[in-house]
N, C-alpha and C positions, 0 to 999 in steps of 0.2 A: 760481815761488812764492817769496815773500820768506821767507828762513829766518833764524833767530836765531843759529845757531852756525856756519853755513858758507855759502859762496856757492852759488847754484843751479848744478847740474851743466851746464846747457846753455851757460853762459858759456865753458867750456873749449874748445868747438868753434871759437870766434871769437877767443880770446885768444892770438893768434900771438906767438911769442917773439922776433920779429925786431926789429932796431933800424934797419935800412936797407932800402930797396927792393931793393938788390942781393942781399940775403939771401933774398928771397922766391922760392921755386920757381915756375916757370910753372904747375905743377899747381894751386897755390893759386888763382891767378887763373882758371884753367880751371874749377875746381870752383865758385867764386863766380859766374862768368859763366854757367855751365850753369843754376844756380838762377835767376839774374836773367832769363835768356832765357825761362824757363817762367812767370815772374810779371809781368814788365814789360809794360804795355799801351801800344799806340799811341793808344788812345782812353781815357785814364785819367779816372776820377772824382776821384781823389785824386793830388795832387802832393806827394811827400815832399821837403822841402828839406834839403839837407846842405851847409853852408858850412864851409870849412876854411882856416885860416891855420897853416902849418907843422905839418901833421898827416899827414905822409908815410905812417906806419904805422898810426896810430890810425884814420884814415879807412878803411883796409882792414878793420879789425876791425868798425867801425860798419856799413859797407855789407855785410859778410859776414852780420851779424845781420839786417839788413833783407832780405837775399836769402832768408831762411828764413821770412818772414812767411807765416802760414797764413790766407789770406783768399780770398774770391771777389770782392772789390771790386777793380776794375781800378785800377792805380796806376802811377805813374812815379817815378823818382828824378831830381831836378834838383840837380846838384852845382856849387857855385861855389867856385873857387879865389880867395881874397881876397888876392891879391898875395903869395903865399907865397914865402919865400926858400929853402925846401928843395925837395924833389922831389915835393911833393904833386901837381903837375900830371901827372907821370909815372904816379903811382898812378891818378889819375882816367882818364887816357888808356887804361889797360890794363883798365878795367872798363866793362861795357856799361851805362853810365848817360849821361844828357845832361849835358854839362859846359860851363861858362862861366867867364870870367875877369873879375873885378872889380878894377881897379887902385886904386879909391878904398878906402883902409883903413878897416875898421870893420865890425862885425856888421850895422849898419843898412844901409849901402850894399850889402853882399853879399846880405842877405835881400831888399832891395828888388829887386835884379836877379833873384833866384830867383823871386819871385812874378810879376814881369813876364814872365819866360820860360816860366813854368809853363803847363800846358794844363788841369789839373784844375779842377773847381768848388771843391774844398776843398784847403787847404794843411795839411800836417802838418810840424812842425819837428822835426828830429832832429840832435843835435849830433855832430860828427865824432869825438869821443872817448868816445862812449857806446855801450852795447849795448841792443838792443831784443828783447823776447821775441816769440814767434810770434803771440801774440794782441793785440799792442799796437795795430795799425791798427784791427782790428775793434772793440776796446773803446773806442778814442777816437772812432770814427765812430758808435757807438751813442749817445754823448752829443751829438756835434756835429750829428747829423741830427734831433734833437728839434726840434719846432716852436718858433720864436722864439729859438733858440740861435745865437749868432754866433761864439762862441769857447769852446774847451775847453782845460783844462790837466790834465796828469797829474802823478803823484808819482814820486819816484825814490829809489833806494837806492845805497849805496856798496859798491864791490867791496872785500872784506876782503883784507888782506895780513898777513905775519908780524908787522908792527909794530902793526897795527890789526885786532884780531879782530872778527868779526861781532857778537858780543854788545855790544861797546862802540858800534859803529856803529848798532846797532838802537836803543839808548837815544837817541842823537842823532836818528835818523829819527823815532822816536815823538814826541819833543818838537817836532820840525819839523812833523809832521803836525797836532799840536794847535794850533800857531800858525797853520797854514794854515786850519784850521776857523774860528778867530777872525777872521782876515783876510777870509775869504770873505763874511761877513755884509754888509759895506759896501764892502770894498775888494778884490774878487777879483782884480783885475789885478796885485796884489802877489804872487800865486802863479803868475803866468804866466811861465814860463821856457822858453827855446828848447830845453832838453833834452827837453821833452815837452809840446807845445802844438799846437793846431790851430785853424783858423778858416775862415770863408767867404772865398774869394779875392776876391770882389767887394768885400767890406767892407774887406779888407786893402789893396786898391788905392786905395780912397777915403781911407782913413786915412793910409797911407803910412808908411814907416820914416824915422827921422831920417837925414840924409845926411851926418853928420859922425861922427867916431870917438869913441866913449865906451867905457869899460871894462865898463859894465853898463847894464842898464835899457831897451834898445831894445825888447825883447819885451813888458815890462810897459806901456811907453808906447803901443805900437800897440794893445794890448789895451784900455787905457783909452780910446783914441780910437774904438775899435770898439763900445764899450758903448752908444753912441747908436743903434746899429743892431740891438741884440738882447742877449740874456742871456749871461752867462759862467757856465759850469758846470765841475764837477770830475769827472775820471775817477778813481775810487778803487779799481778792481779791483787787488788785491794782486799777482796773477800777471802783470799787465800793466805793472808799474812798469818804467821805464827804469833802467839801471844805469850808474854812472859811477865813475871813479877818485877818489882822495882828494887830488889835487894842489891843488885850490882850497881844500879844507877845511884843509889843512896849512899854508897861507900864514900862519895865525895862531898857529903853534907846534904844541904837542901837541893831541890831540883835546880834552882837558879845557880847555885854554886857549881853543881855538876855540869850544867849547860855552859857556864862561863869557862870552866876548865877545858871543856871539849872544843869550844869555839876558838880559844887561844891556841890549843894544840893544832887544830886544823889550819888556822891561818899561818902558823909557823912552817907548815910543810905543804902549803897549797901549791907552790911552784913545782914541787917534785912530782905532782900528779900529771904534769905535762910531758913527762918523759918516762919510758919504761925503766924498771929497776934492772940494773946490770945482773948478769948471771952470778950466782953465789951459792954457797952451801947452806941451804935453809936449815939443815939439821943442827948446825953448830953456830950460825951467826946470831947476832943479837937484834937484827932488823929484818 
């Protein structure tokens, strides 16, 4: 459940304090793998994609949370090491998930490989540095399996720390959710982030990811390209929000500086949300 003044208690189970794989006891891998062995299916309906670039410890936390999913829907986890320079591959090798290596740098090439290697009818995207609550898969699939739906996106919250209390982050998240509502009317793909997103694999393979390296946008671009095949919907269940750290948020300075920059950006393009984006080549365009 999203809380205003504290992080949800379930996060503590997966927030391992290690900084290197050498520090991780074998018992931690054993516990995660025991849960995975009970949940991973050889005939999955859903393939959860986890791509990682230099996420040696973060990906352990992410997959630990996915190993606790409470669902009767058969699923698999497809993990792709995107040419990491640290020991991400060693972490993957010690976990009971299907792993692949993509030497072409970029989220697009890594996610393209994941969807090509997947078995499930549906793809769910999970970031390597995020945490997922037990009902995340079921709530995403409730929306994705509706007639005519091709893509679903979820919402996310930030994990508080001593420098950034939950009440401040809640203000940011509330404003972010309001912007998402405005975007959804004509431009829902702007809300589609790899942190919490799902789609019909068949449509994803038709649309395809960009095969060059960009710092952002490959998830929204494939969503845009899939809109010709069906509707894009939102998963708004509060208890099913993904949780992530604040490292990307803090690239813009303090929380208030980051918030100010985002508010200014959204105000400048607010009018555009009232009209659909004209057709364009998402693989080469800058917007």
